[in-house]
C-alpha positions, 0 to 999 in steps of 0.5 A: 353521550353529548356527541348526539346532541344537535345544535338548534337555532337561537331565539329570534328576538335574542338574535336581533339583539346581537345583530343590532349591537354589531350594526355600525349604522349611526341611525340604527333603530331597535324595535325588536326586544319587548321592553319599555324604553324612554325617550333616550332609549333606556329601560329606566328603574322607576322612582317608586321602585328605587324608593321601595328598594331603599326601604327594603335594604334598610328594613330587611332582616332575613333571606329565608325561603318564602314558601311555594305560594310566595309571600302572603303580603304579595298576594294580598296586594296583587289580588285587589290590583287584578280584581279591584278593591271591592271585588265580589270575587275577593269578598267571597274568598274565591281567588288565590294568588301563587307568586311566580318567577314572572308571567312566564313562570305563572304560565308554566304553573297553569300549564302543569296544573291543567295537565295534571288536574284536567287530563285530556283538556286541549288548550287554544291560543290566538293566531297570532299569539306570544310565541312562548305560549306555544313552547310552554304549553307544548312542553307541558304536554298539552294538546294545542289548537289555534283560533283566528285573531288577526286577518290577512288585512291586518285587522282584528278578526273578531267574527272569525275568533267568535266563530272558532270559539263556538267550535272548541270542544266543551270544557277545553281551555282558551287562552285570552289576552287581557289587554295589549295583545302580544304581538298584535296590539289589537284589543277587544272592546267591552262589548266584544268581551261580553260576547266572548263571555257568552260563548265561554259560558255556552261551551263551558270553556275554562279561560286562561287569561294572560294579563302581562301588561296591566296599565299599558293599554288604557289604565289599570282598571280599564285594562282589567275589564275582561278579567273582572267580567269573566271572574265575576260571571264564571265559576272558574278562571285562571289568570297569569299576571306579570309585574315585569312591565308595569313596575319595570322590574324585568330582571326580578321575574315577578308574577302570579298564578291566580286561580278563581274557583266557584267556592272558597272550599274549591279554591283551597283545593286548587291552591293546595295543588298549585303549591305542589306544581310550584314545588316541583318546578322551582320550589320557592319563587324569588322574593325581591321583586315581590317585596318591591311590589308589596312595599309600593302597594302597601304605601299610599305615597309610593303607590300614587307615585308608581301610578303616576309614573305608569301613566307617563309610560302609557301616555308616551307609548300612545302618543308615539303611536299617533305621532308615527301615523302623522309622520307617515302622512307626507308619504301618503301612508297614514291610512295604510298604517292607521292601525298602529294608532288604534292598537294598544300596548308596547307592540304593534302588528304593523302590516309590514311583510317579511321581505319589507322587514328584511330590507329595513334591517339590511338597508336602514338598520331598523330591526324588528321581528319578521312578522312585522311586530314592532316595539312601539316604545322603540319609537322616539321623536328623534327617530320617527322621521328616519323610520317613516322615510325608511318605511316609505322606501320599502312600500 
């Protein structure tokens, strides 16, 4: 039977890893893979994570299953992180967290929940969006649509976005990036979030908010503005959260599918269905990553240390954005690429055309996705001069 199976192309970003590793150019630069890197190009284990793991190793007494919703302690620390400790949503018992294998697992839970419990509802994503959104939602059998987000001049197309949202069928699902939009880096302002809320209310849309980068934009609370605005003003919201980036535990696959309902009773109904969806996908989530997060957030000392480390990471990325634009000034390109300094998060839609990206790879050993999306965490004080000279050469 297997002789009928066709080979398909591998993941484009994973292919970049292989090509980068084979490249013998001593000045090569990897701007493709979406992980945080420090000044030495490493993805470090945070000090707070190391200390939490030491405590877990010392005190852990069992490796038993943690249930389809995950460890209840994990849910108790994640919900205040998302909504705020004094959130009226939490006070009313309107929110529920289901621990998941990363933000990707949370998105699949959301997709399967929508398919089974909200039959016939379409789902709308930004253009562009994280490519795996398309694969996840289509694999779940959802009807997929797109709304504009970045225009041909590589700017946030908020007018186009708002006009398209107003045309989405009543009751459909709209996917919104809470912060650090992947892949563009363009985020909504608070006033723009309020305008989106008004359209969502008017069209009775169900927001599915992808919250993968909390803390990497402006701050933990600042990045949650849109999420909290929607949850406090709408009866129903779905949120997918990831701890992979802000805790640096990529390999532990730790996330949460969070549902907000109108009442506590409706939330419990949704929660019961989410348990079935989780059970049918992977039965129980892995425990270690959630245990790390719980250990940190339950400790005032470790939580403070983690917040300090996250601030260092965020400030480094935002600083590199400004340094990149400044380094292009001698080449007369600072204005053209000023958008990089305005964007937030690890990713940037640079505005480089596919042909320019190809030249950067082939002539200079600089690797990024052909859309021009670059991982800003791959910038460093050591490679900025080489990088900007190369960009000038292909412009």
